[in-house]
Structures are given as structure tokens and as C-alpha cells.
C-alpha positions in Angstrom: 42.5 -45.8 82.8 39.3 -46.6 80.5 39.6 -46.3 76.6 39.3 -42.7 75.5 37.2 -42.4 72.6 36.5 -39.4 70.1 34.6 -39.1 66.7 36.6 -36.0 64.5 34.3 -33.9 63.1 37.5 -33.5 60.3 37.4 -37.0 59.5 33.1 -36.9 59.3 33.5 -34.3 56.8 36.1 -35.5 54.3 35.9 -39.2 54.6 32.6 -40.0 55.4 32.7 -43.3 53.7 35.3 -44.3 55.1 34.8 -44.1 58.7 30.9 -43.9 58.9 30.8 -48.0 59.7 33.7 -48.2 62.1 32.4 -45.1 64.7 34.5 -44.0 66.8 38.6 -45.2 67.4 40.4 -45.3 70.2 42.9 -42.6 70.9 46.9 -43.2 70.6 48.7 -40.6 71.8 51.8 -41.8 71.1 54.0 -39.8 68.6 53.8 -43.2 66.2 50.2 -43.4 66.9 49.5 -39.5 66.1 51.3 -39.9 62.6 49.1 -42.9 61.5 46.4 -41.0 62.7 47.2 -38.1 60.3 47.5 -40.7 57.7 43.8 -41.8 58.1 43.0 -38.6 57.9 44.7 -37.9 54.7 43.2 -40.9 52.8 39.9 -39.6 54.3 40.1 -36.6 52.9 41.6 -38.0 49.4 38.2 -40.0 48.5 40.6 -42.6 47.6 42.6 -45.9 49.5 45.9 -45.1 51.0 49.0 -47.6 51.4 52.4 -46.7 53.8 55.0 -47.8 55.4 57.6 -45.9 57.0 61.0 -47.9 57.8 63.4 -46.4 60.1 66.5 -48.5 59.8 68.4 -47.3 62.8 65.7 -48.2 65.3 63.9 -50.6 63.2 60.4 -48.9 64.0 57.4 -49.0 61.3 54.6 -47.3 61.1 52.2 -46.6 58.5 48.5 -47.1 57.4 47.0 -50.5 55.8 50.6 -51.9 55.4 49.3 -54.7 54.6 47.1 -54.1 51.8 48.3 -55.3 48.3 48.6 -52.6 45.8 49.4 -52.7 42.0 53.2 -51.8 41.4 53.2 -50.1 37.9 56.5 -49.0 37.3 57.8 -49.2 40.6 59.4 -52.9 40.1 61.8 -51.2 38.0 63.8 -50.6 41.0 64.1 -54.2 42.1 64.5 -55.6 38.6 67.4 -52.8 38.6 68.9 -54.0 41.5 68.6 -57.9 40.1 70.7 -56.8 37.5 73.8 -55.9 40.1 73.0 -58.2 42.4 73.7 -61.0 39.0 76.7 -59.7 38.1 77.6 -59.5 41.6 77.1 -62.8 42.1 79.0 -64.1 39.2 75.3 -65.4 36.9 75.4 -62.9 34.4 78.1 -59.8 33.3 76.1 -56.4 33.6 78.8 -55.6 31.3 76.7 -58.2 28.2 75.4 -56.2 25.2 72.1 -56.7 23.9 69.9 -55.7 21.2 66.5 -55.4 20.6 63.8 -55.0 17.4 61.9 -52.2 16.7 58.9 -53.9 17.2 60.0 -54.4 21.1 59.5 -50.4 21.7 56.8 -48.7 23.2 55.5 -45.7 24.9 57.9 -44.0 27.5 60.7 -45.9 26.1 63.4 -42.7 25.8 66.4 -44.8 26.1 65.8 -48.0 24.4 64.3 -45.9 21.2 67.8 -43.7 21.1 69.6 -47.1 21.7 68.3 -49.3 18.8 70.6 -49.4 16.4 73.7 -50.3 18.7 72.3 -51.7 21.7 73.3 -51.9 25.3 74.5 -53.2 27.8 72.2 -55.0 30.7 74.3 -51.7 33.1 72.9 -49.7 30.9 69.5 -50.9 30.4 69.3 -51.2 34.1 70.2 -47.1 34.9 67.5 -46.4 31.8 64.8 -48.7 33.7 65.3 -46.9 36.6 66.1 -43.1 36.0 64.4 -43.1 33.0 61.3 -45.4 33.8 61.8 -46.8 30.0 59.4 -49.8 29.3 61.1 -51.3 26.5 63.7 -51.4 28.7 62.5 -52.9 31.6 60.6 -55.7 29.4 64.1 -56.6 27.4 66.0 -56.7 30.6 62.7 -59.5 31.9 63.4 -61.3 28.4 67.5 -61.3 29.2 66.9 -62.9 32.3 64.2 -65.6 31.7 61.2 -63.5 32.7 59.2 -62.0 35.7 59.7 -65.5 37.3 63.1 -64.7 37.6 62.3 -61.1 39.7 60.5 -63.5 42.0 62.7 -65.9 42.7 65.4 -62.7 43.8 62.3 -61.1 46.5 61.8 -64.6 47.9 65.5 -64.9 48.4 65.8 -61.5 50.3 63.0 -62.3 52.3 60.1 -60.6 50.5 57.7 -63.2 50.7 54.5 -61.0 49.3 55.7 -59.0 46.5 55.2 -60.7 42.8 55.3 -60.0 38.9 53.6 -61.9 37.1 53.2 -59.9 33.2 55.6 -57.5 31.4 54.9 -53.7 30.2 52.0 -52.8 30.0 49.9 -55.2 31.2 51.0 -55.4 34.5 49.8 -51.9 34.8 45.5 -53.7 35.0 45.7 -54.1 39.1 42.2 -53.2 39.9 41.0 -53.4 43.6 41.2 -57.9 44.5 43.8 -58.1 41.5 47.1 -59.9 43.1 48.8 -59.9 40.1 51.7 -58.1 40.0 51.1 -56.7 43.5 53.0 -56.3 47.0 52.2 -54.4 50.3 53.4 -51.5 51.4 55.4 -53.4 54.5 57.0 -55.5 52.3 58.5 -53.2 50.0 59.4 -50.6 52.5 61.6 -53.7 53.9 62.9 -54.6 50.2 64.3 -51.0 49.8 65.5 -51.2 52.9 67.5 -54.6 51.8 68.4 -52.6 48.1 69.5 -49.8 49.9 71.4 -50.3 53.0 71.4 -54.3 53.9 73.8 -56.9 52.6 72.2 -58.1 49.7 74.2 -55.7 47.3 78.0 -55.2 47.7 78.4 -51.6 49.3 79.5 -50.3 45.9 76.4 -51.5 44.1 74.3 -50.5 47.0 75.8 -47.1 46.3 75.5 -47.3 42.6 71.7 -48.3 43.2 71.0 -45.3 45.4 72.6 -42.9 43.2 70.3 -44.0 40.2 67.3 -43.6 42.6 68.8 -40.0 43.5 69.1 -38.7 39.6 65.6 -40.1 39.4 63.3 -37.0 38.5 59.9 -38.6 38.3 58.9 -38.2 41.8 59.9 -34.6 42.8 56.1 -34.1 43.1 55.3 -36.9 45.3 57.0 -38.3 48.4 60.2 -36.0 48.0 58.0 -32.5 47.9 56.9 -32.8 51.3 60.4 -33.6 52.7 63.6 -30.7 53.2 65.4 -30.4 50.2 68.8 -30.5 51.9 67.9 -34.5 52.8 69.4 -36.8 50.2 66.7 -38.7 48.7 65.7 -41.4 46.2 62.9 -43.4 45.0 61.1 -45.0 41.8 57.4 -44.0 41.2 54.6 -46.4 39.4 51.4 -44.8 37.8 48.7 -46.7 35.9 45.8 -45.2 34.5 44.2 -48.4 33.0 40.7 -47.7 31.8 38.3 -49.4 33.9 40.4 -49.2 37.3 40.6 -46.7 39.4 44.2 -44.6 38.6 47.0 -45.6 40.8 50.2 -43.7 42.0 52.9 -45.1 43.7 56.0 -43.7 45.6 59.1 -46.2 46.7 62.4 -45.0 48.0 64.5 -43.7 51.0 65.1 -40.6 52.6 68.5 -39.8 54.2 68.6 -37.0 57.3 72.2 -35.8 58.2 72.2 -36.4 61.9 70.6 -39.4 61.9 69.9 -42.9 60.3 67.9 -43.2 57.1 64.2 -44.3 56.7 63.0 -46.2 53.8 59.4 -45.5 52.6 56.6 -47.1 50.6 53.6 -45.3 49.5 50.6 -46.1 47.6 47.5 -44.0 46.8 44.3 -45.4 44.9 42.5 -42.6 43.5 38.7 -43.1 43.3 38.4 -42.4 39.9 40.2 -43.2 36.6 42.5 -40.0 35.4 43.5 -39.8 31.8 46.7 -38.4 32.7 48.6 -37.4 36.0 46.9 -36.0 37.8 48.7 -33.1 40.1 46.1 -33.3 42.8 46.7 -37.0 43.0 50.9 -36.1 43.3 50.4 -33.7 46.0 48.7 -37.1 48.7 51.8 -38.1 48.3 53.5 -34.9 48.5 51.5 -35.1 51.9 52.5 -38.5 53.0 55.9 -36.7 52.9 55.5 -34.3 55.4 54.7 -37.0 57.7 57.7 -39.1 57.1 59.9 -36.0 58.1 58.0 -35.8 61.1 58.8 -39.4 61.8 62.5 -38.4 61.4 62.1 -35.6 63.2 60.9 -38.1 66.2 
């Protein structure tokens, strides 16, 4: 059968820049092909660049858009950092209950837990929880300091099969990731598989996996992103990241899992690089990721 071609008027109107040079594209009428097409249309209409990967942990099927493109982590690396604290305790490398302290000059913006606990300090486990649930920047830097720097996180990623993710700097410098930068980046496909390994694989023991997933469920920063597009009765957890660094298009990240009651869980990694730099979090940009959540819900529904 000869290939069918089409030029969608909606694509042309919503994203001439994205599709003008590509011309017409072959129709993929499979369920995965239709979902991928929806992601392309969403990107074209958004005026930015979208990177998405969805992984069905039951079948191993993965779909997405720009799955191999590099995007900055922003704060989303903190999920892996929290998992690393749990793993090091599990491996007998360092007890998660070890108490640490920090100085006032280590505090920074978005550090509610580290600010509150300045006088008394906290355990590595408490810092890991605050890093994940509250995206506490000082807590993340303290953990990186205590474990030996970003290179320890890179070693962890390599050990669990992630050859793409990398962390090179600490907060806040790691948020400066203009297009083309490779430092402090990952790909949607790599991070989607890493989330699967951490939340549902054998990297962590069952109790630690359950604790990490609960921290993700308790995290509230992503409620207007992917989780806004899925059914409310699904169990879901995530870790977000946002960078509005001057001189680069603002970056919105959401990585995590969804667990419908009647099927295997799915993991996701979503990245939206807006076409403009925002001074603050823009609801319209978060709405793009909420629409990604609707595509994820349809992928889960089969």
C-alpha cells in the first residue's frame, strides 16, 4: 500500500515554524502514532519545544516526542538525589540517619526546611525528604556536599543504567541551561527509564521504593502540570523543575509516575522549553504539561 500523506491545517496554523520545513509527514494510524501526533500538534500550538516520554512498566512500550533531545533538569534532579540517599543507606555506604548541620550563608531562595532547621540541623533522610517534597534548594546543596558532589549522582545514574543524565553544578547555577548546553541535562527517554528503575525496579528495596513513591505523591508542586490532566482517582507522584533564568527560554519540567487501579503503572518525563523568558511561573506553560497529562491518560487507557 502506498504511503498516505497529509498536511494538517491545524498544524500549519498552530506551528508554521515547526512544520514549514518538514512538509507533509506520513500518517501513522496506530494508537501510539496517533498519540505521538497529538504531542507534535501540542508542541506546534505552544510556541515552544516539547520533550516527552511515557513508559508502560507492564509491556515495556514507550512513546513520546523528542525523546532523545537534551533538556535541563532544573529541580527535577532532586528525585534522583533523594533516591541516592536511600540507596547509600541501603548499601551500607552511609546511614541516612546521620545528623548534619549547615551555616546561614548556605541558605538560599526556596529553602523552607533548611531555614527552619538552621539551628538544630537534620538527618540526611530528612534533607532528602525536604529536597523531594519541597524542592528545598539549600537541602539539595547540603546533600550534594555531604555525598561528595554532583559526580556521585552521575555515578549513581550510570550504575542504574542511565548513560545520558548528568549533573555538573549545584543550585542555582545548574538552572542556566540554554538550548545547546549539555551540562546539567538529560533526555526524556533516559529520565523516564530512570524513574521506572527508582520507583518500580530493583535499585531500591521494597520499603525504600514505597517511601520514595510516597514522597512523590505528597509533593504538591506538580498539581497543575501532568497530574492535572489525569483522572483524580489515579495514584500519582512527581517531581517538577522550573527555570526562568534570564537570557534563555523558560523551562518547565515534570517527571513521575501514574498508577491506575486496573493496570501496570506508567512513568513519564516531560520538558517544555517556552519560547520566551518568564519572570515567574506562567500558568499557560504549566497548562501545556497538563495537556501532556491528558495524552498520558489516553495512553494508559489503551
